[in-house]
Residue frames as a rotation matrix with the C-alpha (Angstrom) as fourth column:
MET 1
0.483 0.120 -0.868 -34.17
-0.826 -0.268 -0.496 -41.69
-0.291 0.956 -0.030 48.00
LYS 2
-0.563 -0.778 -0.278 -31.67
-0.824 0.555 0.117 -44.47
0.064 0.295 -0.953 47.88
VAL 3
-0.600 0.450 0.661 -34.38
-0.056 0.801 -0.596 -46.90
-0.798 -0.395 -0.456 49.06
LEU 4
0.456 0.837 -0.303 -36.63
-0.352 -0.144 -0.925 -45.84
-0.817 0.529 0.229 46.27
PHE 5
0.155 -0.563 -0.812 -33.95
-0.988 -0.067 -0.142 -46.32
0.026 0.824 -0.566 43.72
ASN 6
-0.834 -0.501 0.230 -33.20
-0.517 0.856 -0.011 -49.79
-0.192 -0.128 -0.973 44.95
LYS 7
-0.153 0.900 0.409 -36.92
0.005 0.415 -0.910 -50.66
-0.988 -0.137 -0.068 44.93
ALA 8
0.557 0.411 -0.721 -37.11
-0.654 -0.318 -0.687 -49.47
-0.512 0.854 0.091 41.32
ILE 9
-0.430 -0.765 -0.480 -34.11
-0.899 0.410 0.152 -51.64
0.080 0.497 -0.864 40.31
ASP 10
-0.867 0.073 0.492 -35.74
-0.119 0.930 -0.347 -54.69
-0.483 -0.359 -0.798 41.89
ALA 11
-0.034 0.995 0.098 -39.26
0.060 0.100 -0.993 -53.93
-0.998 -0.028 -0.063 40.51
SER 12
0.058 0.083 -0.995 -38.38
-0.836 -0.540 -0.094 -52.97
-0.545 0.838 0.038 37.06
VAL 13
0.928 0.304 0.215 -38.72
-0.128 0.803 -0.582 -55.37
-0.350 0.512 0.785 34.14
LYS 14
-0.005 -0.983 0.184 -35.41
-0.011 0.184 0.983 -57.01
-1.000 0.003 -0.011 33.18
ALA 15
0.917 0.265 -0.298 -34.23
-0.281 -0.102 -0.954 -56.63
-0.284 0.959 -0.019 29.58
ASP 16
0.637 -0.671 0.379 -31.40
0.735 0.676 -0.040 -58.01
-0.230 0.304 0.924 27.35
ASN 17
-0.076 -0.709 0.701 -30.09
0.803 -0.460 -0.378 -54.82
0.591 0.535 0.604 26.03
HIS 18
-0.681 -0.428 -0.595 -29.11
0.726 -0.500 -0.471 -51.63
-0.095 -0.753 0.651 27.78
GLU 19
-0.887 0.376 0.269 -31.57
-0.231 -0.864 0.447 -49.25
0.401 0.334 0.853 26.08
ASP 20
0.007 0.932 -0.363 -34.57
0.028 0.363 0.931 -51.36
1.000 -0.017 -0.023 27.00
ARG 21
-0.074 -0.113 -0.991 -33.34
0.908 0.402 -0.114 -51.82
0.412 -0.908 0.073 30.57
LEU 22
-0.918 -0.334 -0.214 -32.73
0.389 -0.863 -0.322 -48.07
-0.077 -0.379 0.922 31.01
ALA 23
-0.581 0.791 0.192 -36.25
-0.408 -0.487 0.773 -47.26
0.704 0.371 0.605 29.64
ASN 24
0.198 0.621 -0.759 -37.76
0.432 0.639 0.636 -49.77
0.880 -0.454 -0.141 32.08
LEU 25
-0.402 -0.436 -0.805 -35.76
0.913 -0.123 -0.390 -48.27
0.071 -0.892 0.447 34.97
ILE 26
-0.983 -0.002 0.185 -36.79
0.009 -0.999 0.040 -44.69
0.185 0.041 0.982 34.08
GLU 27
-0.244 0.970 -0.013 -40.40
-0.250 -0.049 0.967 -45.67
0.937 0.239 0.254 33.86
THR 28
0.269 0.342 -0.901 -40.42
0.692 0.582 0.427 -47.52
0.670 -0.738 -0.080 37.16
ILE 29
-0.635 -0.536 -0.556 -38.46
0.772 -0.451 -0.448 -44.82
-0.011 -0.714 0.700 39.02
THR 30
-0.845 0.396 0.360 -40.89
-0.214 -0.867 0.450 -42.14
0.490 0.303 0.817 37.65
LYS 31
0.123 0.960 -0.252 -43.94
-0.070 0.261 0.963 -44.11
0.990 -0.101 0.099 38.90
LEU 32
0.065 -0.148 -0.987 -42.40
0.898 0.439 -0.007 -44.74
0.434 -0.886 0.161 42.28
ILE 33
-0.879 -0.433 -0.200 -41.53
0.477 -0.800 -0.363 -41.11
-0.003 -0.415 0.910 42.83
PHE 34
-0.591 0.730 0.344 -44.87
-0.389 -0.632 0.671 -39.92
0.707 0.262 0.657 41.67
SER 35
0.314 0.760 -0.570 -46.76
0.312 0.484 0.818 -42.36
0.897 -0.434 -0.085 44.02
ASN 36
-0.150 -0.393 -0.907 -44.56
0.978 0.073 -0.193 -41.38
0.142 -0.917 0.373 46.97
VAL 37
-0.991 -0.127 0.043 -44.87
0.121 -0.985 -0.124 -37.64
0.058 -0.118 0.991 46.42
SER 38
-0.393 0.908 0.146 -48.63
-0.224 -0.248 0.943 -37.97
0.892 0.338 0.301 45.73
ARG 39
0.086 0.417 -0.905 -49.18
0.798 0.515 0.313 -39.42
0.597 -0.749 -0.288 49.20
GLY 40
-0.400 -0.319 -0.859 -47.91
0.863 -0.447 -0.235 -36.24
-0.309 -0.836 0.454 50.74
ILE 41
-0.997 0.041 -0.068 -49.84
-0.058 -0.960 0.274 -33.70
-0.054 0.277 0.959 48.75
TYR 42
-0.317 0.948 0.018 -53.51
-0.293 -0.080 -0.953 -32.69
-0.902 -0.307 0.303 48.57
GLU 43
-0.041 0.426 0.904 -55.74
0.643 0.704 -0.303 -34.16
-0.765 0.568 -0.303 45.99
LYS 44
0.901 0.427 -0.068 -56.18
0.244 -0.631 -0.736 -30.88
-0.358 0.647 -0.673 44.06
GLU 45
0.356 -0.872 -0.336 -52.39
-0.745 -0.482 0.462 -30.56
-0.564 0.086 -0.821 43.80
LYS 46
-0.091 -0.440 0.893 -51.93
0.106 0.888 0.448 -33.97
-0.990 0.135 -0.034 42.20
LEU 47
0.745 0.374 0.553 -53.20
0.586 0.030 -0.810 -32.88
-0.320 0.927 -0.197 38.80
ILE 48
0.895 -0.433 -0.105 -50.70
-0.442 -0.833 -0.332 -30.04
0.056 0.344 -0.937 38.61
PHE 49
0.123 -0.866 0.485 -47.92
-0.631 0.309 0.712 -32.27
-0.766 -0.394 -0.508 39.83
SER 50
0.223 0.080 0.971 -48.81
0.523 0.831 -0.189 -34.79
-0.822 0.551 0.144 37.06
LEU 51
0.972 0.122 0.202 -48.75
0.236 -0.535 -0.811 -31.94
0.009 0.836 -0.549 34.51
LEU 52
0.607 -0.794 -0.039 -45.32
-0.759 -0.594 0.267 -30.90
-0.235 -0.133 -0.963 35.67
ILE 53
-0.058 -0.633 0.772 -43.90
-0.198 0.765 0.612 -34.40
-0.979 -0.117 -0.169 35.48
CYS 54
0.469 0.292 0.833 -45.40
0.682 0.480 -0.552 -35.01
-0.561 0.827 0.026 31.99
THR 55
0.992 -0.098 0.076 -44.22
-0.029 -0.782 -0.622 -31.71
0.120 0.615 -0.779 30.56
SER 56
0.342 -0.931 0.130 -40.73
-0.752 -0.188 0.631 -32.16
-0.563 -0.313 -0.765 32.07
ILE 57
-0.004 -0.294 0.956 -40.48
0.240 0.928 0.287 -35.61
-0.971 0.230 0.067 30.43
ASP 58
0.667 0.333 0.667 -41.69
0.705 0.005 -0.709 -34.19
-0.239 0.943 -0.231 27.07
ARG 59
0.909 -0.388 -0.150 -39.42
-0.410 -0.896 -0.169 -31.17
-0.069 0.215 -0.974 27.31
ASN 60
0.099 -0.927 0.361 -36.35
-0.610 0.230 0.758 -33.33
-0.786 -0.295 -0.543 27.99
SER 61
-0.069 -0.150 0.986 -37.17
0.522 0.837 0.164 -35.70
-0.850 0.527 0.020 25.18
GLY 62
-0.897 -0.379 -0.230 -37.68
0.054 -0.608 0.792 -32.76
-0.440 0.697 0.566 22.75
LYS 63
-0.374 0.841 0.391 -41.42
0.919 0.281 0.276 -33.16
0.122 0.462 -0.878 22.18
ILE 64
0.812 0.538 -0.227 -41.93
0.575 -0.806 0.144 -29.66
-0.106 -0.247 -0.963 23.68
ASN 65
-0.067 -0.863 0.501 -39.56
0.764 -0.367 -0.531 -27.05
0.642 0.347 0.684 22.32
PRO 66
-0.573 -0.251 -0.780 -38.50
0.770 -0.491 -0.408 -24.16
-0.281 -0.835 0.474 24.65
THR 67
-0.950 0.271 0.158 -40.30
-0.164 -0.859 0.485 -21.56
0.267 0.435 0.860 22.47
SER 68
-0.183 0.951 -0.249 -43.62
-0.001 0.253 0.967 -23.32
0.983 0.177 -0.045 23.00
TRP 69
-0.070 0.035 -0.997 -43.04
0.937 0.346 -0.054 -23.83
0.343 -0.938 -0.057 26.68
ASN 70
-0.864 -0.334 -0.375 -42.30
0.445 -0.857 -0.261 -20.18
-0.234 -0.393 0.889 27.13
LEU 71
-0.732 0.658 0.180 -45.38
-0.272 -0.523 0.808 -19.24
0.625 0.542 0.561 25.21
LEU 72
0.107 0.748 -0.655 -47.49
0.486 0.536 0.691 -21.46
0.868 -0.392 -0.306 27.48
LEU 73
-0.113 -0.208 -0.972 -45.95
0.993 0.017 -0.120 -20.12
0.042 -0.978 0.204 30.64
ARG 74
-0.562 -0.313 -0.766 -45.42
0.472 -0.881 0.014 -16.41
-0.679 -0.354 0.643 29.84
GLY 75
0.569 0.815 0.108 -47.57
0.538 -0.269 -0.799 -15.72
-0.623 0.513 -0.591 26.73
THR 76
0.630 -0.386 -0.674 -44.53
-0.619 -0.774 -0.136 -14.36
-0.469 0.503 -0.726 24.85
């Protein structure tokens, strides 16, 4: 994991301010982790893995509220 993090730091686009640099790092780390995990799972599982990553990002950013997420998962 440390190697992936160091690769992401080297590969991400440099920025002048902290917010842009952090956004670039998060994007690069997400892509690297997705590509590494995707190598180890079956093709049919990659779609659900992509869904889980996307919904996790959206839930953490507030785009998906907990009530909607629970409704999708549980129907209540």
